[in-house]
N, C-alpha and C positions, 0 to 999 in steps of 0.2 A: 302486673305480674304475669308471667306466661306460666300457664299450668301444663306440667309434663305429664303425658299420657302414653300408654302403649297404643299401638297402631289400631288395634281392634276396638279399644274403648274409645279412641279418638273419633273413628268411623261413627259409632253409635251416639257418641255425644253430639257431634256435629249435626247428624239426622235429628236428634230430639230436639237441638236448638233451633233448627229451621222449623220445626213443627210449631214450637211454642212462641217464636219471636213475634209473631203478629199479635198475640196476647198481652206481649210486655214491650211495647215500642220504645220505651225510655231507657231500657237496659242496653249494656254494651255487650259485645259478644263474650267478653271476659266473664261479665256477671251472669249471662246466661249460661255459660259453661260451668261456673261455681255453682249455680242453682242446681243443674243438672247432675252434677257430681254429687252433690249433697244428697239428691233424691235417690240416685243409684246406690250410694253408700248406705243409706237407711233401708233399702230393700236388699242389701247384700250382693248387688251386682259389681260394686267397685270398692277397692281397698287402697288405703294409702300406705305406701311403703317408702324406703329411703333408697336412692340410687347410689352408685358408687363415690359420688362426690359427696354424699351425705345430704341431698336435696331431696325434697319431697317430691314423690311421683305417684301417679294413680295407675292401677293395673285392673284389668277385668278379674273378677274372682273365677275360680275353677268352676263354681255352680253357673255363673252367668255364661261362661264358655261352654259348658255341658248343655246349657237351655238354647243356645244358639245352634249347637251341633245337631240337637234333637230337631229344632225347628228345620234346619237344612235337610235333614233326613225325611222329615214328613213332607217337604216340598218337593223333595225328588220323588219319593213314592206316589204322591199326587200326580204328578207329571207322567210317570211311567204307567199309572193306571187310566190315564185319560185316553180315549180312543184315538 
């Protein structure tokens, strides 16, 4: 079963799966994605919703998007402050 996600969440889930796949060599990519989405949901970084066709899809929460925007601003500030 393909898990439907918005582009931002898909990027971060893929990154997390790459990071943890060495620890879980027997799991498929879909299982790693499901595990990661459950973790993100429990932390408040993702949420389930229904798309126009009534299928379950996953989206990044506004809180997660704000956290990413803050991290980007901090990184840009650090870049601009370096000599």
